C-alpha positions in Angstrom: -22.0 10.5 -21.3 -18.6 9.3 -20.1 -15.8 11.5 -21.5 -12.1 10.2 -22.6 -9.5 12.1 -20.6 -5.8 10.8 -21.9 -3.6 9.2 -18.8 -5.0 12.1 -16.4 -4.2 11.5 -12.8 -5.8 12.7 -9.1 -4.3 11.9 -5.9 -6.1 13.0 -2.9 -5.0 13.0 0.7 -7.4 12.3 3.8 -5.5 12.4 6.9 -7.9 10.7 9.2 -7.5 10.5 12.5 -11.1 10.5 14.1 -13.7 8.7 12.0 -14.3 7.3 8.5 -15.7 11.2 7.4 -12.4 12.2 5.2 -11.8 9.1 3.9 -15.6 8.7 2.9 -16.1 11.9 1.1 -12.7 11.4 -1.1 -14.1 8.0 -2.0 -16.8 8.9 -2.9 -15.6 12.1 -5.0 -13.3 9.7 -6.8 -15.9 7.4 -7.3 -18.0 10.1 -9.2 -15.1 11.5 -11.1 -13.5 8.2 -12.6 -17.2 7.3 -13.3 -17.6 10.1 -15.8 -13.9 10.0 -17.3 -12.4 7.2 -18.8 -8.5 7.5 -18.3 -8.5 9.0 -15.2 -6.6 7.1 -11.9 -7.4 8.5 -8.8 -4.8 7.6 -5.8 -6.0 8.1 -2.3 -3.8 8.5 0.8 -4.9 7.6 3.8 -4.4 7.2 7.2 -8.1 5.2 8.2 -7.1 2.3 10.0 -10.0 0.3 7.9 -9.4 2.2 4.6 -9.3 -1.4 3.0 -12.3 -2.5 4.3 -14.2 -0.4 1.8 -14.8 -1.6 -1.9 -12.9 0.6 -4.6 -14.2 1.2 -8.2 -11.7 0.8 -11.3 -8.9 3.1 -11.4 -9.3 4.4 -7.7 -6.6 3.0 -5.4 -5.6 4.0 -1.9 -1.8 4.4 -0.3 -2.0 3.4 3.8 -0.1 6.0 5.7 0.5 5.1 9.5 -2.3 5.9 11.4 -2.5 9.0 14.4 -5.6 9.2 16.5 -7.5 12.0 17.6 -8.1 11.8 21.6 -11.2 13.3 23.1 -9.0 16.1 24.0 -8.3 17.2 20.7 -4.6 16.0 21.3 -3.0 13.2 18.6 -1.2 10.4 19.4 0.5 7.7 17.1 -1.7 4.1 16.4 1.1 1.9 17.3 1.6 3.2 21.2 5.4 1.6 20.7 6.2 4.5 18.2 6.6 8.0 19.0 4.4 10.4 17.3 7.0 12.6 15.9 8.6 9.4 14.3 5.2 8.8 12.5 4.7 12.1 11.7 7.7 11.9 10.0 6.8 8.5 8.2 4.0 9.9 6.7 5.4 13.1 5.4 8.2 10.4 3.7 5.4 8.7 2.2 3.1 11.3 1.1 5.8 13.3 -0.9 7.3 9.9 -2.5 3.7 9.0 -3.5 3.6 12.3 -4.9 7.0 11.9 -7.0 6.2 8.6 -8.3 2.7 9.0 -9.2 3.0 12.8 -10.7 -0.7 13.8 -10.5 -2.1 16.5 -12.6 -4.3 17.5 -9.7 -3.5 17.3 -5.9 -6.9 17.5 -3.6 -6.3 17.8 -0.1 -9.0 17.6 2.5 -10.1 19.5 5.5 -6.2 20.0 6.8 -4.9 22.7 4.5 -0.8 21.6 5.2 -2.1 18.1 6.4 -1.6 16.7 9.9 1.1 18.6 11.5 2.2 20.4 8.4 3.2 17.2 6.8 2.0 17.8 3.3 3.3 21.0 2.9 6.6 19.7 1.9 4.9 18.3 -1.2 2.3 21.1 -1.9 5.7 23.3 -2.5 7.2 20.0 -4.6 3.9 19.5 -7.1 3.4 23.5 -7.4 7.4 23.8 -9.0 5.9 20.6 -10.9 2.9 22.6 -12.3 0.3 20.0 -10.6 -3.4 22.1 -9.9 -3.6 21.9 -6.3 -7.1 21.8 -4.6 -8.0 22.3 -0.9 -11.2 21.2 0.0 -13.4 22.2 2.7 -16.2 21.0 4.7 -19.1 23.5 4.5 -18.8 23.7 8.6 -15.2 23.8 9.6 -15.4 24.8 13.4 -16.5 27.5 15.5 -14.8 30.4 14.1 -13.0 31.7 17.5 -11.6 27.9 17.8 -10.6 27.4 13.7 -9.1 30.8 13.7 -6.9 30.4 16.9 -5.5 27.4 15.1 -4.8 28.4 12.0 -3.1 31.7 13.2 -0.9 29.4 15.5 0.5 27.8 12.0 0.0 30.5 9.5 -2.7 28.5 7.4 -4.2 31.4 5.8 -1.0 32.6 4.2 0.1 29.6 3.1 -3.3 28.5 1.6 -2.9 31.7 -0.6 0.9 30.6 -1.4 0.1 26.8 -2.5 -3.4 26.7 -3.4 -5.0 27.6 -6.8 -8.6 26.6 -6.0 -10.3 26.2 -2.7 -13.6 24.1 -2.9 -16.5 24.4 -0.2 -18.2 21.4 -0.1 -21.9 22.8 0.3 -24.0 25.6 -0.9 -23.1 29.3 -0.5 -26.5 29.9 1.4 -26.1 27.0 4.3 -22.7 28.2 5.9 -19.6 29.9 5.0 -16.6 27.6 6.5 -14.3 30.6 7.2 -17.1 33.0 8.3 -15.5 35.3 11.4 -12.2 35.0 10.2 -10.1 37.3 8.3 -9.9 36.1 5.1 -7.4 37.9 2.6 -8.9 38.2 -1.3 -6.3 36.0 -2.5 -7.8 33.5 -0.8 -11.4 34.3 -0.8 -11.1 34.6 -5.0 -10.1 31.3 -5.0 -13.2 29.8 -2.9 -15.9 28.0 -5.4 -19.1 26.4 -3.3 -19.7 23.5 -5.5 -22.3 22.2 -3.1 -23.2 18.9 -1.0 -22.0 15.9 -2.5 -24.9 13.8 -2.9 -24.8 10.0 -2.9 -26.2 6.9 -4.2 -27.0 3.2 -3.5 -24.8 0.5 -5.0 -26.1 -1.9 -7.6 -24.7 -4.6 -5.9 -27.6 -6.2 -4.2 -28.7 -5.7 -0.2 -26.3 -5.5 2.5 -26.2 -8.2 5.1 -27.4 -6.2 8.0 -30.3 -4.4 6.2 -33.5 -5.5 8.5 -36.5 -6.7 6.6 -39.6 -4.1 6.7 -39.6 -0.6 8.7 -36.5 0.6 10.9 -35.1 3.8 12.4 -31.5 4.0 11.5 -29.2 4.9 14.6 -25.3 5.6 13.2 -22.7 7.7 14.8 -20.4 7.7 12.1 -17.0 6.2 13.3 -18.2 5.3 16.7 -15.2 7.0 18.1 -17.5 8.9 20.5 -20.8 7.8 20.0 -21.1 5.9 22.8 -23.3 8.1 24.8 -25.8 8.8 22.2 -26.6 4.6 21.5 -26.7 4.3 25.7 -29.1 7.0 25.4 -31.7 5.7 22.5 -31.4 2.0 24.3 -32.5 4.0 27.5 -35.2 5.4 25.7 -36.5 1.8 24.1 -36.4 0.7 28.1 -37.9 3.7 29.8 -41.0 3.8 27.3 -42.9 0.4 26.6 -44.8 2.4 23.9 -41.6 3.1 21.8 -42.3 0.1 19.1 -40.8 1.2 16.2 -37.6 -1.2 15.0 -34.8 0.1 15.3 -31.2 -0.9 13.8 -27.8 0.5 15.4 -24.9 0.7 13.8 -21.8 1.4 16.4 -18.7 2.3 14.3 -15.5 0.2 13.6 -13.7 3.3 15.9 -15.6 2.4 18.8 -13.7 0.9 21.9 -13.8 -2.5 22.0 -15.2 -2.3 25.9 -18.1 -0.1 24.9 -18.8 -1.9 22.3 -19.7 -5.2 24.0 -21.3 -3.4 26.7 -24.0 -2.1 24.0 -24.1 -4.9 22.4 -25.3 -6.9 25.4 -27.5 -3.8 26.9 -29.2 -4.2 23.1 -29.9 -7.6 23.3 -32.0 -7.5 26.1 -34.5 -4.5 24.0 -37.1 -6.8 21.3 -37.1 -3.6 19.4 -33.6 -2.9 18.9 -30.6 -4.6 17.2 -27.4 -4.0 17.4 -24.6 -4.7 14.9 -20.8 -3.2 14.9 -20.1 -2.4 11.4 -21.5 -2.1 7.9 -19.2 -0.8 4.9 -22.4 0.1 3.2 -24.4 2.7 5.1 -25.7 4.7 2.0 -27.9 1.5 1.8 -28.6 1.2 5.2 -30.0 4.9 5.1 -31.6 4.9 2.2 -33.6 1.8 3.3 -34.3 3.5 6.6 -37.6 5.1 7.5 -35.9 7.6 9.5 -32.5 8.2 10.9 -30.9 9.3 14.2 -27.4 10.5 14.3 -24.7 12.9 15.8 -24.7 14.5 12.3 -21.1 14.6 10.2 -20.8 15.5 7.3 -21.4 12.4 5.1 -24.2 11.2 7.2 -26.0 14.7 6.5 -25.2 14.3 3.0 -26.8 10.8 3.3 -30.1 12.3 4.6 -30.7 14.9 2.5 -29.6 12.5 -0.8 -32.0 9.6 0.1 -34.6 12.6 1.6 -34.9 10.6 4.9 -36.8 12.5 8.3 -33.8 12.8 10.7 -33.2 13.3 14.1 -29.5 15.0 15.1 -27.8 14.9 18.6 -24.7 16.3 17.6 -21.4 16.1 19.2 -20.4 19.7 21.1 -16.8 18.8 21.9 -13.7 19.2 21.1 -15.0 20.9 17.4 -18.5 22.3 17.3 -18.6 21.6 13.8 -21.3 19.1 14.3 -23.5 21.5 16.7 -23.1 24.2 13.7 -24.4 22.0 11.2 -27.1 20.8 13.0 -28.4 24.2 14.5 -28.4 25.3 10.8 -30.4 22.7 9.5 -32.3 22.8 12.3 -33.2 26.4 11.3 -34.0 25.6 7.8 -36.5 23.0 9.1 -34.2 20.3 7.3 -33.7 18.3 10.8 -35.0 17.6 14.2 -32.7 18.3 16.8 -31.5 17.0 20.2 -28.6 18.6 22.1 -26.6 15.6 24.2 -27.9 16.9 27.6 -31.7 16.7 26.2 -31.0 13.2 24.7 -30.2 12.0 28.2 -33.9 12.6 29.5 -34.9 8.8 28.2 -38.7 9.8 27.7 -38.3 13.3 26.1 -35.7 11.1 23.4 -38.5 8.6 23.3 -40.9 11.0 22.5 -38.8 12.6 19.6 -38.0 8.9 18.2 -41.9 7.9 18.0 -42.8 11.0 16.3 -39.8 11.0 13.8 -40.7 8.6 11.2 -44.1 10.9 10.8 -41.8 14.2 10.4 -41.6 15.7 7.1 -38.5 14.7 4.9 -35.6 17.5 4.3 -37.7 17.9 0.4 -40.7 19.5 1.7 -38.9 22.1 4.2 -36.4 22.9 1.9 -36.9 22.6 -2.1 -33.7 24.6 -3.1 -31.5 22.5 -1.2 -29.8 20.7 -3.6 -27.2 18.3 -3.9 -24.9 19.2 -6.8 -21.1 18.8 -5.8 -20.3 15.6 -7.7 -21.7 17.4 -10.9 -20.1 20.7 -10.2 -16.7 19.1 -9.4 -16.7 17.0 -12.6 -17.6 19.5 -15.1 -14.8 22.1 -12.9 -12.0 18.6 -13.3 -13.0 18.3 -17.0 -12.3 21.6 -18.1 -9.2 21.6 -16.4 -7.5 18.4 -17.7 -9.5 19.5 -21.5 -6.9 22.4 -21.3 -4.2 20.4 -20.2 -4.9 17.6 -22.9 -5.2 20.7 -25.6 -1.9 22.1 -24.5 -0.1 19.5 -24.5 -1.5 18.6 -28.1 -0.3 22.3 -29.3 3.2 21.8 -28.1 3.0 18.5 -29.9 2.0 19.8 -33.0 4.3 23.1 -32.5 
C-alpha cells in the first residue's frame, strides 16, 4: 500500500565512469521508493553519458554532470578530450554541491564511491551533514579484491571518512553471500553502521514488449555497458561458427559503451551466423532477460540481480581486470550452484564454449540450487526510508504543536 510522506526529498549520486551499473542501481531504488511513498521526490546526479536514454517514473529525475570515462588500465580521462580532467572534476564538484544546496534533500545516497570520484562529493557531504541530512553509502555486495580495495582506500583515508560522515552503510546483498569489506581493517564505528539489505529485485515494466525481443526461445548474451565486452561477444560468435550443432537462437546485446569500431565489426561478424542476432542497445534489459531461456553475461551486479530475479539459467564469463569484482561474484555464485562459470581464457576455446551454450538451456535455474537466496533489498530499503521519514514528520509535527 502506498504511504503518504509530506514533501520528502532524496538525492542520489552515481559517479558512472565505465558502465551502466551505478545509474541502473540508483534508478531501480528510486523507482521502488516513489512507488511506495507518495509525496517523495528523488533526484539522481549521474555522470552516465546516456542517462537520458532511460525512462524515469514520475517524481524521479536526474541531473547530468560532465562525463568522465575509465580506461582499461583503471585510469580516468574526460569524455571531452579538449577539457582537462582536473577542470572536469571541478565542474562536477560544483554542480553536485549546488544541486544539494538547492534541492535540500532529507536523505543523500552515495553509490559505491564513498567520497565520490576524485573526492568530488566530500565537500557536499560536509555541507549536508551540517544541515541534518541523513547520509547513506550504498555498496555492492562485492567491491573488489580485498588487497586492491584496501590499497585504494588507505591512499585516500576513506575508512576514517566513512566513519566521520555517513549515518548508514547499505550493502546491496545478503550477509551469507559476500562481505564487501572482507580482509579490510574495519573499525567498529563503520561496522556498526553496516546493514546488509539484500539483493535488489528487478521486475518488468507493464508497458508492453521491447522492440528487440525475438519471437520464440532465445539465449540472451549481454555484457552490460559493453565497454569491455567485445572479447566475450567474439567468443560466442566463434562458438556458433565452429560448432554447426549449436542451434539455440542467440540475441546478443552489445551495449552503448562499446567502441564504434568494435561494434561495427561484431555486427558484420554476427550477420554471417544464421542463429545469431546482434543489436547495439535496448534500455529495457529486464524484459529481454525475463523473456530469455537462459543468459550469458560477464556478471556485473545488475545483470546478476536480474538473473536471480527472473530465475534464469546463466553462464558467467567474468571480467578479471583491472577489478576482480565480477570474478569474485561469479566464483561465489558458482560455489553455491547458482550459475555456471567459464574464465575468459576457457571461453576462448570455441568448442568448450559451444558445449556450455548447448547445455545451458537445460540447466536448473538458480532457485533450484539456493531456495533461500531471496531478493529483499528494495523492500528492506523502503522500510528503512519509511521509518526515517516518518520520524522526521513526527519531529516536525511536535515542533509545530510546541
